[in-house]
Structure formats: structure tokens, C-alpha cells
PDBQT receptor file of N, H, CA, C and O in Angstrom, charges set to zero:
ATOM      1  N   MET A   1      -4.190  71.414  53.815  1.00  0.00    +0.000 N 
ATOM      2  CA  MET A   1      -3.483  71.242  52.796  1.00  0.00    +0.000 C 
ATOM      3  C   MET A   1      -3.399  70.736  51.615  1.00  0.00    +0.000 C 
ATOM      4  O   MET A   1      -2.815  71.168  50.621  1.00  0.00    +0.000 OA
ATOM      5  N   LEU A   2      -4.184  69.527  51.809  1.00  0.00    +0.000 N 
ATOM      6  H   LEU A   2      -4.659  69.175  52.617  1.00  0.00    +0.000 HD
ATOM      7  CA  LEU A   2      -4.630  68.912  50.534  1.00  0.00    +0.000 C 
ATOM      8  C   LEU A   2      -5.349  69.874  49.194  1.00  0.00    +0.000 C 
ATOM      9  O   LEU A   2      -5.078  70.148  48.025  1.00  0.00    +0.000 OA
ATOM     10  N   SER A   3      -6.336  70.142  50.124  1.00  0.00    +0.000 N 
ATOM     11  H   SER A   3      -6.557  69.920  51.074  1.00  0.00    +0.000 HD
ATOM     12  CA  SER A   3      -7.300  71.437  49.272  1.00  0.00    +0.000 C 
ATOM     13  C   SER A   3      -6.536  72.313  48.318  1.00  0.00    +0.000 C 
ATOM     14  O   SER A   3      -6.786  72.602  47.148  1.00  0.00    +0.000 OA
ATOM     15  N   LYS A   4      -5.555  72.659  49.094  1.00  0.00    +0.000 N 
ATOM     16  H   LYS A   4      -5.352  72.424  50.044  1.00  0.00    +0.000 HD
ATOM     17  CA  LYS A   4      -4.690  73.870  48.486  1.00  0.00    +0.000 C 
ATOM     18  C   LYS A   4      -3.991  73.317  47.524  1.00  0.00    +0.000 C 
ATOM     19  O   LYS A   4      -3.658  74.183  46.713  1.00  0.00    +0.000 OA
ATOM     20  N   TYR A   5      -3.612  72.261  47.240  1.00  0.00    +0.000 N 
ATOM     21  H   TYR A   5      -3.882  71.558  47.898  1.00  0.00    +0.000 HD
ATOM     22  CA  TYR A   5      -2.469  71.623  46.179  1.00  0.00    +0.000 C 
ATOM     23  C   TYR A   5      -3.796  70.979  45.120  1.00  0.00    +0.000 C 
ATOM     24  O   TYR A   5      -3.461  70.768  43.955  1.00  0.00    +0.000 OA
ATOM     25  N   LEU A   6      -4.810  70.768  45.388  1.00  0.00    +0.000 N 
ATOM     26  H   LEU A   6      -5.083  70.940  46.334  1.00  0.00    +0.000 HD
ATOM     27  CA  LEU A   6      -5.596  70.351  44.486  1.00  0.00    +0.000 C 
ATOM     28  C   LEU A   6      -6.366  71.667  43.656  1.00  0.00    +0.000 C 
ATOM     29  O   LEU A   6      -6.748  71.598  42.488  1.00  0.00    +0.000 OA
ATOM     30  N   SER A   7      -6.472  72.648  44.380  1.00  0.00    +0.000 N 
ATOM     31  H   SER A   7      -6.162  72.704  45.329  1.00  0.00    +0.000 HD
ATOM     32  CA  SER A   7      -6.978  73.709  43.815  1.00  0.00    +0.000 C 
ATOM     33  C   SER A   7      -6.181  74.442  42.666  1.00  0.00    +0.000 C 
ATOM     34  O   SER A   7      -6.554  75.278  41.843  1.00  0.00    +0.000 OA
ATOM     35  N   SER A   8      -5.057  73.896  42.872  1.00  0.00    +0.000 N 
ATOM     36  H   SER A   8      -4.754  73.217  43.541  1.00  0.00    +0.000 HD
ATOM     37  CA  SER A   8      -3.744  74.715  42.120  1.00  0.00    +0.000 C 
ATOM     38  C   SER A   8      -3.732  73.983  40.699  1.00  0.00    +0.000 C 
ATOM     39  O   SER A   8      -3.302  74.437  39.639  1.00  0.00    +0.000 OA
ATOM     40  N   ILE A   9      -4.265  72.843  40.923  1.00  0.00    +0.000 N 
ATOM     41  H   ILE A   9      -4.614  72.474  41.784  1.00  0.00    +0.000 HD
ATOM     42  CA  ILE A   9      -4.012  71.978  39.640  1.00  0.00    +0.000 C 
ATOM     43  C   ILE A   9      -4.851  72.029  38.394  1.00  0.00    +0.000 C 
ATOM     44  O   ILE A   9      -5.930  71.440  38.454  1.00  0.00    +0.000 OA
ATOM     45  N   GLU A  10      -4.526  72.651  37.252  1.00  0.00    +0.000 N 
ATOM     46  H   GLU A  10      -3.650  73.130  37.203  1.00  0.00    +0.000 HD
ATOM     47  CA  GLU A  10      -5.291  73.136  36.339  1.00  0.00    +0.000 C 
ATOM     48  C   GLU A  10      -6.086  72.163  35.630  1.00  0.00    +0.000 C 
ATOM     49  O   GLU A  10      -5.399  71.250  35.173  1.00  0.00    +0.000 OA
ATOM     50  N   GLY A  11      -7.513  72.062  35.363  1.00  0.00    +0.000 N 
ATOM     51  H   GLY A  11      -8.071  72.804  35.735  1.00  0.00    +0.000 HD
ATOM     52  CA  GLY A  11      -8.512  71.463  34.817  1.00  0.00    +0.000 C 
ATOM     53  C   GLY A  11      -8.492  70.132  35.603  1.00  0.00    +0.000 C 
ATOM     54  O   GLY A  11      -8.488  69.029  35.057  1.00  0.00    +0.000 OA
ATOM     55  N   ILE A  12      -8.480  70.343  36.953  1.00  0.00    +0.000 N 
ATOM     56  H   ILE A  12      -8.483  71.239  37.397  1.00  0.00    +0.000 HD
ATOM     57  CA  ILE A  12      -9.086  69.332  37.954  1.00  0.00    +0.000 C 
ATOM     58  C   ILE A  12     -10.313  69.122  37.999  1.00  0.00    +0.000 C 
ATOM     59  O   ILE A  12     -10.800  68.038  38.321  1.00  0.00    +0.000 OA
ATOM     60  N   ALA A  13     -10.967  70.148  37.678  1.00  0.00    +0.000 N 
ATOM     61  H   ALA A  13     -10.571  71.028  37.417  1.00  0.00    +0.000 HD
ATOM     62  CA  ALA A  13     -12.841  70.099  37.667  1.00  0.00    +0.000 C 
ATOM     63  C   ALA A  13     -13.307  69.169  36.717  1.00  0.00    +0.000 C 
ATOM     64  O   ALA A  13     -14.521  68.995  36.613  1.00  0.00    +0.000 OA
ATOM     65  N   ALA A  14     -12.421  68.474  35.928  1.00  0.00    +0.000 N 
ATOM     66  H   ALA A  14     -11.435  68.615  36.012  1.00  0.00    +0.000 HD
ATOM     67  CA  ALA A  14     -12.801  67.543  34.395  1.00  0.00    +0.000 C 
ATOM     68  C   ALA A  14     -12.964  66.187  35.283  1.00  0.00    +0.000 C 
ATOM     69  O   ALA A  14     -13.889  65.400  35.084  1.00  0.00    +0.000 OA
ATOM     70  N   TYR A  15     -12.015  66.006  36.239  1.00  0.00    +0.000 N 
ATOM     71  H   TYR A  15     -11.264  66.646  36.400  1.00  0.00    +0.000 HD
ATOM     72  CA  TYR A  15     -11.902  64.540  36.536  1.00  0.00    +0.000 C 
ATOM     73  C   TYR A  15     -13.280  64.009  37.761  1.00  0.00    +0.000 C 
ATOM     74  O   TYR A  15     -13.518  62.839  38.061  1.00  0.00    +0.000 OA
ATOM     75  N   PRO A  16     -13.801  64.879  38.137  1.00  0.00    +0.000 N 
ATOM     76  CA  PRO A  16     -15.192  64.061  38.743  1.00  0.00    +0.000 C 
ATOM     77  C   PRO A  16     -16.221  64.169  37.708  1.00  0.00    +0.000 C 
ATOM     78  O   PRO A  16     -17.249  63.549  37.978  1.00  0.00    +0.000 OA
ATOM     79  N   VAL A  17     -16.212  64.686  36.789  1.00  0.00    +0.000 N 
ATOM     80  H   VAL A  17     -15.377  65.189  36.570  1.00  0.00    +0.000 HD
ATOM     81  CA  VAL A  17     -17.112  64.799  35.794  1.00  0.00    +0.000 C 
ATOM     82  C   VAL A  17     -16.994  63.344  35.003  1.00  0.00    +0.000 C 
ATOM     83  O   VAL A  17     -17.753  62.377  34.945  1.00  0.00    +0.000 OA
ATOM     84  N   PHE A  18     -15.719  63.626  34.433  1.00  0.00    +0.000 N 
ATOM     85  H   PHE A  18     -15.103  64.412  34.480  1.00  0.00    +0.000 HD
ATOM     86  CA  PHE A  18     -15.051  62.204  33.697  1.00  0.00    +0.000 C 
ATOM     87  C   PHE A  18     -15.492  60.840  34.641  1.00  0.00    +0.000 C 
ATOM     88  O   PHE A  18     -15.967  59.817  34.146  1.00  0.00    +0.000 OA
ATOM     89  N   SER A  19     -15.299  60.991  35.744  1.00  0.00    +0.000 N 
ATOM     90  H   SER A  19     -14.913  61.821  36.146  1.00  0.00    +0.000 HD
ATOM     91  CA  SER A  19     -15.163  59.819  36.578  1.00  0.00    +0.000 C 
ATOM     92  C   SER A  19     -17.176  59.362  36.669  1.00  0.00    +0.000 C 
ATOM     93  O   SER A  19     -17.713  58.259  36.568  1.00  0.00    +0.000 OA
ATOM     94  N   LEU A  20     -17.692  60.511  36.854  1.00  0.00    +0.000 N 
ATOM     95  H   LEU A  20     -17.255  61.407  36.936  1.00  0.00    +0.000 HD
ATOM     96  CA  LEU A  20     -19.410  60.101  36.731  1.00  0.00    +0.000 C 
ATOM     97  C   LEU A  20     -19.931  59.483  35.438  1.00  0.00    +0.000 C 
ATOM     98  O   LEU A  20     -20.875  58.700  35.334  1.00  0.00    +0.000 OA
ATOM     99  N   PHE A  21     -19.157  59.968  34.472  1.00  0.00    +0.000 N 
ATOM    100  H   PHE A  21     -18.391  60.604  34.556  1.00  0.00    +0.000 HD
ATOM    101  CA  PHE A  21     -19.337  59.541  33.190  1.00  0.00    +0.000 C 
ATOM    102  C   PHE A  21     -18.881  57.871  32.984  1.00  0.00    +0.000 C 
ATOM    103  O   PHE A  21     -19.421  57.114  32.177  1.00  0.00    +0.000 OA
ATOM    104  N   ILE A  22     -18.187  57.643  33.561  1.00  0.00    +0.000 N 
ATOM    105  H   ILE A  22     -17.749  58.258  34.216  1.00  0.00    +0.000 HD
ATOM    106  CA  ILE A  22     -17.644  56.413  33.712  1.00  0.00    +0.000 C 
ATOM    107  C   ILE A  22     -18.325  55.584  34.807  1.00  0.00    +0.000 C 
ATOM    108  O   ILE A  22     -18.180  54.362  34.777  1.00  0.00    +0.000 OA
ATOM    109  N   PHE A  23     -18.945  56.069  35.622  1.00  0.00    +0.000 N 
ATOM    110  H   PHE A  23     -19.063  57.062  35.647  1.00  0.00    +0.000 HD
ATOM    111  CA  PHE A  23     -19.547  55.080  36.872  1.00  0.00    +0.000 C 
ATOM    112  C   PHE A  23     -21.041  55.040  36.020  1.00  0.00    +0.000 C 
ATOM    113  O   PHE A  23     -21.494  54.027  35.486  1.00  0.00    +0.000 OA
ATOM    114  N   VAL A  24     -21.537  56.072  36.025  1.00  0.00    +0.000 N 
ATOM    115  H   VAL A  24     -21.169  56.895  36.458  1.00  0.00    +0.000 HD
ATOM    116  CA  VAL A  24     -23.341  55.872  35.949  1.00  0.00    +0.000 C 
ATOM    117  C   VAL A  24     -23.240  54.673  34.461  1.00  0.00    +0.000 C 
ATOM    118  O   VAL A  24     -23.811  53.614  34.723  1.00  0.00    +0.000 OA
ATOM    119  N   PRO A  25     -22.888  54.700  33.647  1.00  0.00    +0.000 N 
ATOM    120  CA  PRO A  25     -23.038  53.639  32.481  1.00  0.00    +0.000 C 
ATOM    121  C   PRO A  25     -22.731  52.367  33.228  1.00  0.00    +0.000 C 
ATOM    122  O   PRO A  25     -23.605  51.501  33.274  1.00  0.00    +0.000 OA
ATOM    123  N   PHE A  26     -21.501  52.163  33.853  1.00  0.00    +0.000 N 
ATOM    124  H   PHE A  26     -20.791  52.866  33.816  1.00  0.00    +0.000 HD
ATOM    125  CA  PHE A  26     -21.419  50.785  34.495  1.00  0.00    +0.000 C 
ATOM    126  C   PHE A  26     -22.091  50.522  35.374  1.00  0.00    +0.000 C 
ATOM    127  O   PHE A  26     -22.186  49.314  35.597  1.00  0.00    +0.000 OA
ATOM    128  N   PHE A  27     -22.842  51.434  36.257  1.00  0.00    +0.000 N 
ATOM    129  H   PHE A  27     -22.765  52.414  36.077  1.00  0.00    +0.000 HD
ATOM    130  CA  PHE A  27     -23.530  51.056  37.272  1.00  0.00    +0.000 C 
ATOM    131  C   PHE A  27     -25.047  50.604  36.735  1.00  0.00    +0.000 C 
ATOM    132  O   PHE A  27     -25.796  50.021  37.518  1.00  0.00    +0.000 OA
ATOM    133  N   ILE A  28     -25.405  50.851  35.582  1.00  0.00    +0.000 N 
ATOM    134  H   ILE A  28     -24.796  51.326  34.946  1.00  0.00    +0.000 HD
ATOM    135  CA  ILE A  28     -26.654  50.844  35.130  1.00  0.00    +0.000 C 
ATOM    136  C   ILE A  28     -26.667  49.621  34.075  1.00  0.00    +0.000 C 
ATOM    137  O   ILE A  28     -27.727  49.054  33.809  1.00  0.00    +0.000 OA
ATOM    138  N   ALA A  29     -25.116  49.138  33.327  1.00  0.00    +0.000 N 
ATOM    139  H   ALA A  29     -24.255  49.599  33.542  1.00  0.00    +0.000 HD
ATOM    140  CA  ALA A  29     -25.033  48.117  32.859  1.00  0.00    +0.000 C 
ATOM    141  C   ALA A  29     -25.033  46.901  33.790  1.00  0.00    +0.000 C 
ATOM    142  O   ALA A  29     -25.738  45.919  33.557  1.00  0.00    +0.000 OA
ATOM    143  N   VAL A  30     -24.205  46.998  34.873  1.00  0.00    +0.000 N 
ATOM    144  H   VAL A  30     -23.633  47.796  35.062  1.00  0.00    +0.000 HD
ATOM    145  CA  VAL A  30     -24.390  46.074  35.932  1.00  0.00    +0.000 C 
ATOM    146  C   VAL A  30     -25.528  45.702  36.379  1.00  0.00    +0.000 C 
ATOM    147  O   VAL A  30     -25.594  44.489  36.579  1.00  0.00    +0.000 OA
ATOM    148  N   THR A  31     -26.746  46.482  36.688  1.00  0.00    +0.000 N 
ATOM    149  H   THR A  31     -26.692  47.467  36.526  1.00  0.00    +0.000 HD
ATOM    150  CA  THR A  31     -27.724  46.624  37.380  1.00  0.00    +0.000 C 
ATOM    151  C   THR A  31     -28.755  45.697  36.016  1.00  0.00    +0.000 C 
ATOM    152  O   THR A  31     -29.327  44.647  36.310  1.00  0.00    +0.000 OA
ATOM    153  N   ILE A  32     -28.830  46.212  34.779  1.00  0.00    +0.000 N 
ATOM    154  H   ILE A  32     -28.366  47.064  34.539  1.00  0.00    +0.000 HD
ATOM    155  CA  ILE A  32     -29.614  45.459  33.944  1.00  0.00    +0.000 C 
ATOM    156  C   ILE A  32     -29.100  43.840  33.976  1.00  0.00    +0.000 C 
ATOM    157  O   ILE A  32     -29.886  42.908  34.148  1.00  0.00    +0.000 OA
ATOM    158  N   TRP A  33     -27.850  43.700  33.808  1.00  0.00    +0.000 N 
ATOM    159  H   TRP A  33     -27.211  44.457  33.669  1.00  0.00    +0.000 HD
ATOM    160  CA  TRP A  33     -27.429  42.289  33.793  1.00  0.00    +0.000 C 
ATOM    161  C   TRP A  33     -27.467  41.543  34.691  1.00  0.00    +0.000 C 
ATOM    162  O   TRP A  33     -27.439  40.334  34.459  1.00  0.00    +0.000 OA
ATOM    163  N   VAL A  34     -27.558  42.138  36.294  1.00  0.00    +0.000 N 
ATOM    164  H   VAL A  34     -27.580  43.120  36.482  1.00  0.00    +0.000 HD
ATOM    165  CA  VAL A  34     -28.339  41.240  37.436  1.00  0.00    +0.000 C 
ATOM    166  C   VAL A  34     -29.518  41.046  37.130  1.00  0.00    +0.000 C 
ATOM    167  O   VAL A  34     -29.905  39.880  37.205  1.00  0.00    +0.000 OA
ATOM    168  N   PHE A  35     -30.266  41.854  36.788  1.00  0.00    +0.000 N 
ATOM    169  H   PHE A  35     -29.952  42.801  36.726  1.00  0.00    +0.000 HD
ATOM    170  CA  PHE A  35     -32.131  41.582  36.452  1.00  0.00    +0.000 C 
ATOM    171  C   PHE A  35     -32.284  40.908  35.362  1.00  0.00    +0.000 C 
ATOM    172  O   PHE A  35     -33.442  40.575  35.110  1.00  0.00    +0.000 OA
ATOM    173  N   ARG A  36     -31.281  40.530  34.464  1.00  0.00    +0.000 N 
ATOM    174  H   ARG A  36     -30.340  40.800  34.669  1.00  0.00    +0.000 HD
ATOM    175  CA  ARG A  36     -31.641  39.539  33.268  1.00  0.00    +0.000 C 
ATOM    176  C   ARG A  36     -31.042  38.291  33.650  1.00  0.00    +0.000 C 
ATOM    177  O   ARG A  36     -31.320  37.374  32.877  1.00  0.00    +0.000 OA
ATOM    178  N   LEU A  37     -30.162  37.932  34.799  1.00  0.00    +0.000 N 
ATOM    179  H   LEU A  37     -29.937  38.677  35.427  1.00  0.00    +0.000 HD
ATOM    180  CA  LEU A  37     -29.619  36.664  35.202  1.00  0.00    +0.000 C 
ATOM    181  C   LEU A  37     -30.754  35.762  35.160  1.00  0.00    +0.000 C 
ATOM    182  O   LEU A  37     -31.878  36.081  35.546  1.00  0.00    +0.000 OA
ATOM    183  N   ASP A  38     -30.349  34.308  34.546  1.00  0.00    +0.000 N 
ATOM    184  H   ASP A  38     -29.436  34.050  34.232  1.00  0.00    +0.000 HD
ATOM    185  CA  ASP A  38     -31.600  33.085  34.880  1.00  0.00    +0.000 C 
ATOM    186  C   ASP A  38     -31.463  32.776  36.604  1.00  0.00    +0.000 C 
ATOM    187  O   ASP A  38     -30.585  32.429  37.394  1.00  0.00    +0.000 OA
ATOM    188  N   LYS A  39     -32.843  33.121  36.625  1.00  0.00    +0.000 N 
ATOM    189  H   LYS A  39     -33.556  33.403  35.983  1.00  0.00    +0.000 HD
ATOM    190  CA  LYS A  39     -33.109  33.280  38.383  1.00  0.00    +0.000 C 
ATOM    191  C   LYS A  39     -32.804  31.350  38.805  1.00  0.00    +0.000 C 
ATOM    192  O   LYS A  39     -32.706  31.108  40.008  1.00  0.00    +0.000 OA
ATOM    193  N   GLN A  40     -32.685  30.217  37.884  1.00  0.00    +0.000 N 
ATOM    194  H   GLN A  40     -32.765  30.414  36.907  1.00  0.00    +0.000 HD
ATOM    195  CA  GLN A  40     -32.575  29.021  38.324  1.00  0.00    +0.000 C 
ATOM    196  C   GLN A  40     -30.906  28.924  38.515  1.00  0.00    +0.000 C 
ATOM    197  O   GLN A  40     -30.433  28.236  39.420  1.00  0.00    +0.000 OA
ATOM    198  N   PHE A  41     -30.241  29.517  37.779  1.00  0.00    +0.000 N 
ATOM    199  H   PHE A  41     -30.625  30.075  37.044  1.00  0.00    +0.000 HD
ATOM    200  CA  PHE A  41     -28.794  29.699  37.702  1.00  0.00    +0.000 C 
ATOM    201  C   PHE A  41     -28.401  30.269  38.909  1.00  0.00    +0.000 C 
ATOM    202  O   PHE A  41     -27.429  29.754  39.461  1.00  0.00    +0.000 OA
ATOM    203  N   LEU A  42     -29.022  31.354  39.514  1.00  0.00    +0.000 N 
ATOM    204  H   LEU A  42     -29.812  31.771  39.065  1.00  0.00    +0.000 HD
ATOM    205  CA  LEU A  42     -28.838  32.121  40.678  1.00  0.00    +0.000 C 
ATOM    206  C   LEU A  42     -28.950  31.223  41.679  1.00  0.00    +0.000 C 
ATOM    207  O   LEU A  42     -27.948  30.989  42.355  1.00  0.00    +0.000 OA
ATOM    208  N   ASN A  43     -30.115  30.593  41.942  1.00  0.00    +0.000 N 
ATOM    209  H   ASN A  43     -30.929  30.783  41.392  1.00  0.00    +0.000 HD
ATOM    210  CA  ASN A  43     -30.477  29.554  43.029  1.00  0.00    +0.000 C 
ATOM    211  C   ASN A  43     -29.225  28.220  43.180  1.00  0.00    +0.000 C 
ATOM    212  O   ASN A  43     -28.809  27.644  44.185  1.00  0.00    +0.000 OA
ATOM    213  N   TYR A  44     -28.960  28.096  42.076  1.00  0.00    +0.000 N 
ATOM    214  H   TYR A  44     -29.298  28.564  41.259  1.00  0.00    +0.000 HD
ATOM    215  CA  TYR A  44     -27.908  26.805  42.046  1.00  0.00    +0.000 C 
ATOM    216  C   TYR A  44     -26.537  27.347  42.512  1.00  0.00    +0.000 C 
ATOM    217  O   TYR A  44     -25.722  26.670  43.139  1.00  0.00    +0.000 OA
ATOM    218  N   MET A  45     -26.370  28.593  42.155  1.00  0.00    +0.000 N 
ATOM    219  H   MET A  45     -27.032  29.143  41.645  1.00  0.00    +0.000 HD
ATOM    220  CA  MET A  45     -25.031  29.054  42.338  1.00  0.00    +0.000 C 
ATOM    221  C   MET A  45     -25.308  29.556  44.034  1.00  0.00    +0.000 C 
ATOM    222  O   MET A  45     -24.408  29.377  44.855  1.00  0.00    +0.000 OA
ATOM    223  N   GLY A  46     -26.354  30.059  44.356  1.00  0.00    +0.000 N 
ATOM    224  H   GLY A  46     -27.084  30.205  43.689  1.00  0.00    +0.000 HD
ATOM    225  CA  GLY A  46     -26.460  30.607  45.711  1.00  0.00    +0.000 C 
ATOM    226  C   GLY A  46     -26.656  29.023  46.760  1.00  0.00    +0.000 C 
ATOM    227  O   GLY A  46     -26.494  29.062  47.980  1.00  0.00    +0.000 OA
ATOM    228  N   GLY A  47     -26.910  28.115  46.234  1.00  0.00    +0.000 N 
ATOM    229  H   GLY A  47     -27.042  28.083  45.243  1.00  0.00    +0.000 HD
ATOM    230  CA  GLY A  47     -26.763  26.885  47.330  1.00  0.00    +0.000 C 
ATOM    231  C   GLY A  47     -25.745  26.266  47.261  1.00  0.00    +0.000 C 
ATOM    232  O   GLY A  47     -25.695  25.320  48.048  1.00  0.00    +0.000 OA
ATOM    233  N   LEU A  48     -24.535  26.469  46.367  1.00  0.00    +0.000 N 
ATOM    234  H   LEU A  48     -24.576  27.237  45.728  1.00  0.00    +0.000 HD
ATOM    235  CA  LEU A  48     -23.293  25.537  46.428  1.00  0.00    +0.000 C 
ATOM    236  C   LEU A  48     -22.436  25.811  47.591  1.00  0.00    +0.000 C 
ATOM    237  O   LEU A  48     -21.521  25.031  47.858  1.00  0.00    +0.000 OA
ATOM    238  N   PRO A  49     -22.664  26.874  48.315  1.00  0.00    +0.000 N 
ATOM    239  CA  PRO A  49     -21.682  26.931  49.559  1.00  0.00    +0.000 C 
ATOM    240  C   PRO A  49     -22.665  25.917  50.567  1.00  0.00    +0.000 C 
ATOM    241  O   PRO A  49     -22.128  25.468  51.580  1.00  0.00    +0.000 OA
ATOM    242  N   LEU A  50     -23.720  25.657  50.357  1.00  0.00    +0.000 N 
ATOM    243  H   LEU A  50     -24.156  26.022  49.534  1.00  0.00    +0.000 HD
ATOM    244  CA  LEU A  50     -24.620  24.839  51.401  1.00  0.00    +0.000 C 
ATOM    245  C   LEU A  50     -24.363  23.508  51.194  1.00  0.00    +0.000 C 
ATOM    246  O   LEU A  50     -24.393  22.852  52.235  1.00  0.00    +0.000 OA
ATOM    247  N   GLU A  51     -24.091  22.817  50.074  1.00  0.00    +0.000 N 
ATOM    248  H   GLU A  51     -24.066  23.350  49.228  1.00  0.00    +0.000 HD
ATOM    249  CA  GLU A  51     -24.124  21.512  49.571  1.00  0.00    +0.000 C 
ATOM    250  C   GLU A  51     -22.759  20.770  50.358  1.00  0.00    +0.000 C 
ATOM    251  O   GLU A  51     -21.772  21.326  50.841  1.00  0.00    +0.000 OA
ATOM    252  N   ASP A  52     -23.053  19.508  50.300  1.00  0.00    +0.000 N 
ATOM    253  H   ASP A  52     -23.854  19.057  49.908  1.00  0.00    +0.000 HD
ATOM    254  CA  ASP A  52     -22.275  18.918  50.961  1.00  0.00    +0.000 C 
ATOM    255  C   ASP A  52     -20.920  18.398  50.001  1.00  0.00    +0.000 C 
ATOM    256  O   ASP A  52     -21.160  17.857  48.922  1.00  0.00    +0.000 OA
ATOM    257  N   SER A  53     -19.468  18.595  50.459  1.00  0.00    +0.000 N 
ATOM    258  H   SER A  53     -19.272  19.035  51.335  1.00  0.00    +0.000 HD
ATOM    259  CA  SER A  53     -18.619  18.739  49.297  1.00  0.00    +0.000 C 
ATOM    260  C   SER A  53     -18.167  17.189  49.060  1.00  0.00    +0.000 C 
ATOM    261  O   SER A  53     -17.259  16.894  48.282  1.00  0.00    +0.000 OA
ATOM    262  N   SER A  54     -18.818  16.344  49.730  1.00  0.00    +0.000 N 
ATOM    263  H   SER A  54     -19.555  16.584  50.362  1.00  0.00    +0.000 HD
ATOM    264  CA  SER A  54     -18.486  14.704  49.513  1.00  0.00    +0.000 C 
ATOM    265  C   SER A  54     -18.857  14.319  48.196  1.00  0.00    +0.000 C 
ATOM    266  O   SER A  54     -18.226  13.490  47.541  1.00  0.00    +0.000 OA
ATOM    267  N   GLU A  55     -20.019  14.996  47.748  1.00  0.00    +0.000 N 
ATOM    268  H   GLU A  55     -20.532  15.669  48.280  1.00  0.00    +0.000 HD
ATOM    269  CA  GLU A  55     -20.628  14.575  46.271  1.00  0.00    +0.000 C 
ATOM    270  C   GLU A  55     -19.476  14.971  45.266  1.00  0.00    +0.000 C 
ATOM    271  O   GLU A  55     -18.585  15.813  45.370  1.00  0.00    +0.000 OA
ATOM    272  N   SER A  56     -19.811  14.027  44.194  1.00  0.00    +0.000 N 
ATOM    273  H   SER A  56     -20.535  13.343  44.109  1.00  0.00    +0.000 HD
ATOM    274  CA  SER A  56     -19.159  14.192  43.080  1.00  0.00    +0.000 C 
ATOM    275  C   SER A  56     -19.996  15.091  42.148  1.00  0.00    +0.000 C 
ATOM    276  O   SER A  56     -21.149  15.310  42.521  1.00  0.00    +0.000 OA
ATOM    277  N   ALA A  57     -19.618  15.598  41.084  1.00  0.00    +0.000 N 
ATOM    278  H   ALA A  57     -18.682  15.420  40.781  1.00  0.00    +0.000 HD
ATOM    279  CA  ALA A  57     -20.335  16.432  40.048  1.00  0.00    +0.000 C 
ATOM    280  C   ALA A  57     -21.351  15.981  39.299  1.00  0.00    +0.000 C 
ATOM    281  O   ALA A  57     -22.303  16.628  38.863  1.00  0.00    +0.000 OA
ATOM    282  N   ASP A  58     -21.053  14.580  39.139  1.00  0.00    +0.000 N 
ATOM    283  H   ASP A  58     -20.280  14.054  39.493  1.00  0.00    +0.000 HD
ATOM    284  CA  ASP A  58     -22.334  13.633  38.281  1.00  0.00    +0.000 C 
ATOM    285  C   ASP A  58     -23.535  13.812  39.302  1.00  0.00    +0.000 C 
ATOM    286  O   ASP A  58     -24.649  14.252  39.018  1.00  0.00    +0.000 OA
ATOM    287  N   GLU A  59     -23.046  13.340  40.682  1.00  0.00    +0.000 N 
ATOM    288  H   GLU A  59     -22.141  12.983  40.913  1.00  0.00    +0.000 HD
ATOM    289  CA  GLU A  59     -24.430  13.211  41.340  1.00  0.00    +0.000 C 
ATOM    290  C   GLU A  59     -24.894  14.515  41.656  1.00  0.00    +0.000 C 
ATOM    291  O   GLU A  59     -25.993  14.252  42.144  1.00  0.00    +0.000 OA
ATOM    292  N   ARG A  60     -24.807  15.411  41.686  1.00  0.00    +0.000 N 
ATOM    293  H   ARG A  60     -23.914  15.624  41.289  1.00  0.00    +0.000 HD
ATOM    294  CA  ARG A  60     -25.706  16.864  41.674  1.00  0.00    +0.000 C 
ATOM    295  C   ARG A  60     -26.579  16.769  40.393  1.00  0.00    +0.000 C 
ATOM    296  O   ARG A  60     -27.805  16.739  40.489  1.00  0.00    +0.000 OA
ATOM    297  N   LYS A  61     -25.987  16.725  39.271  1.00  0.00    +0.000 N 
ATOM    298  H   LYS A  61     -24.990  16.750  39.193  1.00  0.00    +0.000 HD
ATOM    299  CA  LYS A  61     -26.805  16.982  37.974  1.00  0.00    +0.000 C 
ATOM    300  C   LYS A  61     -27.901  15.933  38.025  1.00  0.00    +0.000 C 
ATOM    301  O   LYS A  61     -28.736  15.867  37.122  1.00  0.00    +0.000 OA
TER     302      LYS A  61
């Protein structure tokens, strides 16, 4: 039933193409950004949930 309504919409074929043109550059940009992140920063951020919460910010530095 849904496909019947979707097939009757004029220009519906442009929406998947438009979505692909948005998704692919976004995915590439995020992938490049992730690989360019500072490894030391990632290790610091990854260790935050495991640290003792009673330490102050000055003691961690």
C-alpha cells in the first residue's frame, strides 16, 4: 500500500540520489576527521570514564 502511494509522487526518484549526495561527503569528512584526531587526546578522553572522580582537575594534569 505504501509503495502505491510513493510511486504516484512525481519526482520521488530524486530523493534517494539527493540523500546519497549528502551522505557520502559527510561520511568521507567524518572519516578523515577521525583519522586526523590527536592520538594522545583520544587516549585521554578514552580514559576519562575509568578515572577516580574524587581527583580534582589540577591533580590530573
